[in-house]
Residue, then its C-alpha position, 0 to 999 in steps of 0.5 A: m343976815g341970812s347967809t347961815f340959814a337961807g337954803s341950808s340943811a339943818l338937823i337938831i337932835g333934841g328939837g321936839q320941845n322947849i328951846g330946841k323946838r323954838i330953834a327949829q322954828e327960828w331956823a325954818a323962818r330964816g330959810a333953812r330946811v330942818a330935820v327935827a329929832d328927839v327921843d320923843g318921836e311924836a314930839a319931833q313929828a309934831t314939830a316937823e309938821e308945824l314947820r311944814k305948815t309954814g311952808a318949810q321943808s322938814v322931817g321928824l325923826r326919833c333919836d336916842v342919843m345913848d345908842d350909836g346906831s340910832v344916832l347914825e340912822t338919824i343923821d343918815a335919814a336927815e341927809k337922805e331927806l334934806g341933803p348933806l347937813d350944813i348945820h348940826m345941833n346937839n341939843a339933847g340933854i337931861i338935868s337932875g338935882g340933889d346934894p352930892q352925897h345923894i347922887p348915885i354913880e348911876e346918875w352921874q353915868r346917865m348924865f354924861e351918857v346923854n349930855i356929853f357922850g350923846m354929842v360925841r356920838a353925833n359929832n363922830v359921824i358929822v365931823p368927818r363928813m363936814i371935813e370932807r366937804g370943807a364946810g359946816h356949822i356944829v352947835n352944842t348946847a351947854s349951860f351957865a352951870g358949865l362956865y362958873p360955880f353956882a350949881a352946888s345942888r346939881i354938881h353932876y349936871g354942871a360937870s357934864k356941861a363944863a365938858v360940853v364947853s371945853m369940847s366945843q371950844n377945842l373943837a372950834l379951834y381944831l375945825m377952823q383949819f377946815g372952814i367949819k364953825v362951832s358954836c356953843l349955846c350957853p343958856g342962863p335962866v330960860m323959861t322951860n318945862s324941862t325940869s318937870g318932864p320925865g327926864m328930871r329926877d330929884y335925889g335925897g329928898e329936900y334940897v335947896m336949888r341954887a341958881p346962876g344969879s339973882n341979878l338975872w331975869v328969866k328969858s323966853q325960849q324965843e329970845a334964846a332961839t333968836l340970840l343963838s341964831d344971831g350969834m351963829e350969823e356973827g360967827k360967835i363960838i360961845i353964845p350966852t343967853h344973857e350978856e351979864l355972863w361976861p362981867t361974871l366971868v371976869d369976876y370969876a377969873a380975877g379971883p376964883d377962890d374969892f368968887i366961890a367964897g362970895k357965893h357961899e356968903e350969898f347962900l348963907a345970907g339967903d340968896t340962892g341965886k334965883p332969877s326974877i321973871t315977868q308974867e310975859v315970859i311965864d305966858s310965853i311957855n304956851a304961846 
């Protein structure tokens, strides 16, 4: 392996912390020059500084994916520093929770502005440039919540991630003719502090958080970064963090109505789909 990253220039929007930071570290370790962008400019700068200390070429940038000008300036600055982008990753995202009757339209709009239109803004800049060069690799971050129904406690989030999956699949289909690859990272349960950050909001008081499956184990951010990078090397389009996704999707496709009814029965029986976690993974968040 190494052809995807060695000597390549990459930009990760949403790379200052959590999974994005681990991905930046992984790509740098595989030989890429990495621009790290984040709405938290200080976090982006700190991550870039860490990469430079390892000998990698890196720059930290502030990017607000809700602003067209900020996205364009970020991409231009990354290319000025590192050269034309071989890899671009849209990893910025937000999450919030609550039963649907308590989610205001403004939160639906915020969710889509960041989770889908933030990607669209960047891709509208990146895609023409990659087409002109006849090469490139675009990566979008979705979620298990966009692939099968379980996220009844955050329907607006699941809908935004389903849009990311569809966009990624169809973009991959279109860009194949130009020699451009598209991958979609689909995290299942991964250890993160994003649900306790400033972007997290809860609505309607107490609600039951429903998760993707009690058969799953929480993975570390490093595991997610490695799985994504390996999947990109192999040319995969949909890259899940858990192989258990595939039999779940087979069951869902075989009978969507029965699958949803089954999820309801599990919930009534007290199974909210909460995954298991090891102490090693808990400790990895501060490693």
